N, C-alpha and C positions, 0 to 999 in steps of 0.2 A: 758436930753434925755436918758442918760445911766441909770439913776435911774428908769425912766419910763419903759425901756426895762426889767430891772430886776424885777420890780413889775409885769409886764405882764406875764413874764415867770413863776414867783412864783405862780400867780393866776391860770395859765393854769395847772401847776403841781398839785396844790391843788385840782382843779376840777377833774383832771385825777385820782388822788388817791381816791376821793370820788366816782367817777363813777365806778371804778373797785371794790370798796368795796361793791357796791350795786348789783353787778352781780356775776355770779358764779366764784369760785376760782379753778375750775377743768378744765378750758379750756386749760391750758398750760401744757401739759404732754409729751413734746417731750424728746429726748435723753438728752438734756442739763439739764433739770430739774431733771431727775433721777440721773445724774452724780454729780451735784453740790447741796450740802445741806447747806453749810455755808451761814449765813444770809448776811454778808458783801459781799461775792463773788457774791451772787445773785444780789445785788444792783449794784455792779461793772459791771456785765454782762449787765444790763439794760433791756429795754423793748424787748418783743418778736416781736413787730411790725416791718414791713420792714423799716419804717422811724419813727424816734422819736427825741425828744430833751433830752439831758442829761446834768445835772448841778451837779457840785461838788463844794461846798463852805466850807470854814473853817475860823472860827473866831479865831484869835490869840490874846489872852488877855495879860494884864499886870500881874505883880507879885501879889499874893494874899494879900500882905500887903498893896497894894494901887491899887485896882481894877479899879479905875477911871482914872488912869494915861494913858497918850498917849504913854509912852515908855515901851518897853519890856526888859527883862533881856538880857545882852550882855556879857556872860562869855567868848566868843571867841574874845572879843575886836575888833569887826568889825569896820572898818573905818567909815561906815555909821551906826549908832546905829539903831537897829530895832524898829519900831513903832507898836502900836496896830493897827491891820489890819483885814479886812474882805476880803479874797481873794479866788479865785477859777477859774473855767472854765465853759463855756457854749458852747455846741456843738450840731450840727445836726449829727445824727448817722444813718448809713445805715446798715441793717443786711444782711450779705452775706449768712449766713446759721445759723443753730441752735447754732453753737459754736462761730462764728466770726462776728465782726463788723468793719467798717471803719468809722471814725468820722472826721469832719472838724469843728473847733471851735476857740475860742479865750480866752485868760486869762482876768480876770477882777479883779480890786482891789479897795478897799475903805480904805484909810488911815485916822487915827485919830491923828493928831499932838496934842501936849499938849494944852489942854483947848480950842480946836477948833472944836471938834466933827468930825464926818466922812464926812468932806467937801472936801477931795481930792480924786478924783477917776480917773481911767483910764482903757482903754482896752489895752492889750499888747499881743505880741507873738501869732499871728494867727498860727494854727498848724493843722497837719493831723496825726491821730493816728490809728493804727491797734491793735485790741484786739482779743485774742483767749482764751475762757474759756473752760477748759477741765479737765479730770480726768486721771492721769497717775501714775502708781505704787501706787495706793491707796491714792494719794494726789490730792487735788482739786486746780486748778491753774487759775490765770488770767495772761497771758503772753502778753506783749505789746511792741510796738515800736512806737516812736514819733519823728517827725521832726517839728521844729518851726522856725519862722522867726521873729527876734527881731524888735521891733518898739519903737517909743517914746524915752524916756531917755536912754534906753539900746542901741538903735541904734545910738544915738548921742555920746555915749561913745565908739563906735567902734565895738560893738558886731554885729554879722551877723546871723549865724544859730545856732540852738540848737538841738542836737540829744540825745535821751534817749532810752534805752532798759531796761526792767526789768521783774520781775516775783513776784507775790504775791501768795504764796501757803500755804495750810492748810492740816494737816494730822490728821483726827479724831482718837482718841485712842479707839480702839474697846472695847466695854463693859463698857465705862465710859462716863461722860459728858465733858471730857477734850479733847482739841485739841492743837496741837503745830504747829507752822508755821514760815515762814520767809518772809519779804518784802525786796526785793533786787533790786537795780537799779544802773546803771552806765550811765553817760552822759558826753557830750563834747560840747564846744562852739567854734565857729570860729570868727575871727575878720576881719574887713575891713580896719581899720585905722592903722594897725601895720604890721610888717613883716609876711610873710606867715607862718613862724614857730610858731607864737604866738597862743596859745590856752589855754583854761581852760578845765579841766576835773575833775570829782569827782565821788565818789561812796558812796552808803549808804547801810547799812545792819541792819535790825531790826528783830531779833528773838522775838517771842512772844508765850505766853501760853494763852489759852482761855477756859473759863468755861461756859457751856450752862446752864443758870438758867432756862429758859423755851424756847418755840418755838420762842418767840419774844425778849427775853432779854438774853444778855451774858455779861460776865466780862472779860476784857483782860489786861494782864500785858505785856508791850513791852519795850525792851531795844534797844536804837538806837545809832549806831556809824557810822563813815564814814571817808572820807578823801577828801581833795580838793587840786588841783594843779593849781596854778595861773601863767600863762604865763612864761614858762621856769624856774620857781622857783622850790623849793623842794615840795614834797608831805607833806601836813600838816594834822594832825589828828584833826577831830572835837571833841568837848567836848561831852562825853557820857552823855545821859540823859535817864531817865526812865519815862514811861507813864502808868497810870492806867486809864482805860476807861470802861464805861458802854454803850453797844450798844443796841439800840432799833430798831427793824425791824417793821415799820408801815405796809408796804406791801413788796412784793418781790422786788420792785423797789424804795423803800424809806427807807433809813437807817440813823439814827441819832446817833452820837457817841460823847457825852461829855467826855473830857479827863482832868486829872490832871497830869501835867508834872513837874519833878524836876531833878536837877543835883546831882547825888550821891556824887560827889567830894565836893560840898558845899551845903548841904541840909538846906536851910532856907527859910523863907516866901518870902524874896525879890526875889529869883530866882525860886520860885514855881509858875507855871502859870496854867490857865484854858483855854481850847480851846474847840471848838465844830466843829466837822466834819460832813457834811451832804451830802448824795448822793441822787439825785432825778432824775427820768426819767418820761417823759410825752409822751402820745400818744402811 
């Protein structure tokens, strides 16, 4: 059933992209369009319609030395080793005004255990999210807040609620094709099966530089770092990794971003991965 839902949403999205491509592209000239020029930010903003469907999916692949593997690199030595996965969110979005939306959706995940194919799937963490796309001090922003409710295996492990706030912003460098920016977020989780003082929290910081190849293509180099605090323990730093990506803007609401990621501390084929991040809005 879940696979059928995903296929239907993808079909609707594809039709919506085709339909918009056969009509005028000058219909949407409000304040937001004049403020935001970055291709990825336009896709993150989503459709200008009052009601729409928004999907963000990311394929997380194995090391390039064994692309068919079901296991991904584990430099942080996580207790549960990461597996090859197709994950993301699907949400219904309501546009409050030209700058702001509120969305209600759920996470979805397809896991690929070793030699089994993508045969494990689940929906998880229904959520509500507020986004504001704006231009401040010459920088283009998507600022957001999100609250999610854990379900499934996470709920069984005692997790309760998930809170996240963050900002993705870009600063075009005047007179050049370059931009610089930062993707920053901080989040926390609460528990139901432990003492009230138990909680997780973490942060992520990803500065990046972007080069605009054309109106539809860009190249991005991003360095990601962060930290995690697990239940009254000490703050642990995550392993730094670097990403090089090529972004393609099919339309203002469809953005495809294949990425090659590596860990500078141990640069080898075993820990270098390929992923694909896609943002699509329909209606």
